[in-house]
Structure formats: C-alpha cells, structure tokens
C-alpha positions as CSV (number, residue, x, y, z in Angstrom):
1,M,-14.9,-36.4,-1.5
2,G,-18.4,-38.3,-0.5
3,E,-21.4,-40.2,-1.9
4,Q,-22.3,-39.0,-4.8
5,A,-24.5,-35.4,-5.5
6,S,-27.4,-35.5,-9.2
7,L,-24.7,-33.8,-11.0
8,G,-23.1,-37.3,-10.9
9,Y,-19.7,-36.3,-9.5
10,A,-18.7,-37.0,-6.1
11,R,-20.7,-34.2,-2.6
12,P,-18.2,-31.9,-2.5
13,E,-17.2,-31.7,1.7
14,T,-15.5,-28.8,2.4
15,F,-15.7,-25.2,0.9
16,E,-13.5,-25.3,-1.4
17,E,-13.9,-28.7,-3.6
18,L,-18.0,-26.9,-3.4
19,L,-15.6,-24.2,-5.2
20,A,-13.8,-27.1,-8.2
21,V,-16.9,-27.9,-8.6
22,I,-19.0,-25.2,-9.1
23,A,-15.7,-23.9,-11.0
24,S,-15.8,-27.0,-13.2
25,D,-19.6,-27.0,-13.8
26,K,-20.6,-23.6,-15.0
27,G,-21.8,-25.0,-18.1
28,R,-24.1,-27.0,-16.8
29,L,-26.2,-25.1,-14.9
30,P,-29.6,-24.0,-15.1
31,R,-29.5,-19.8,-15.1
32,R,-30.7,-19.4,-10.7
33,L,-28.9,-22.0,-9.7
34,W,-25.4,-20.9,-12.0
35,A,-27.0,-17.2,-9.8
36,V,-26.4,-18.9,-6.9
37,A,-23.6,-20.5,-7.0
38,I,-21.4,-17.7,-7.7
39,H,-23.4,-15.7,-5.1
40,V,-22.8,-18.2,-2.6
41,T,-18.6,-17.6,-3.7
42,Q,-18.8,-14.3,-3.6
43,N,-20.2,-14.1,0.0
44,P,-19.1,-17.4,2.1
45,G,-19.7,-16.1,4.6
46,D,-23.6,-14.9,4.3
47,V,-24.1,-18.0,3.2
48,A,-22.6,-19.8,6.8
49,L,-24.6,-17.7,9.2
50,A,-28.4,-16.4,7.0
51,T,-30.9,-17.7,7.4
52,I,-32.5,-19.5,3.8
53,S,-35.1,-16.6,3.2
54,V,-32.5,-13.3,4.6
55,L,-30.0,-15.3,1.5
56,A,-33.1,-15.8,-0.8
57,G,-34.3,-12.2,-0.3
58,A,-30.2,-10.7,-0.5
59,M,-29.7,-12.7,-4.2
60,G,-33.1,-12.4,-5.3
61,S,-34.2,-15.8,-5.8
62,T,-36.6,-17.9,-4.0
63,T,-36.2,-20.7,-1.4
64,S,-36.3,-23.2,-2.8
65,T,-34.2,-22.2,-5.1
66,L,-31.7,-22.2,-2.5
67,V,-32.7,-26.0,-1.7
68,R,-32.2,-27.4,-5.4
69,F,-28.7,-25.7,-5.7
70,A,-28.6,-27.3,-2.7
71,K,-30.2,-30.8,-3.3
72,T,-28.2,-30.4,-6.8
73,F,-24.7,-30.5,-4.9
74,G,-25.7,-32.9,-2.2
C-alpha cells in the first residue's frame, strides 16, 4: 500500500486492498460513506464504468458524497 489516506492507513492501491480497508473501517465511517462503501463492494463493475452522476443517482446519494468517499480512501 502507498501513501497515507485520511483514516490513518496506507492508501489502497488495488480493489482487494480497498475491500480490506472498507471491511476494517465499518465503525469509523460516517453513515453516508458506509452506504457508498456497500455499493462499491457490491457493484464494482458499475463503479468502474459509470460516471459519478450516474453512480450518485443509483445510490440515492450526491456527487459530493462520492467525492468525499474517494478522498477518504486516497
């Protein structure tokens, strides 16, 4: 894993590392970011190919929440 992410661990560099970090951070993530994390883990293909606006709509979230999620995990 590379440089530090905002939650105090090394930034995940692979999807598998991201899944491990999400699994270990369940209690530390705010509710909205946890909802995004669940969607990311259950729909990796959508996350890889869709725009942020489409993803936000599918999650019932906002684009700013998705940006905050991405910044949280580096």
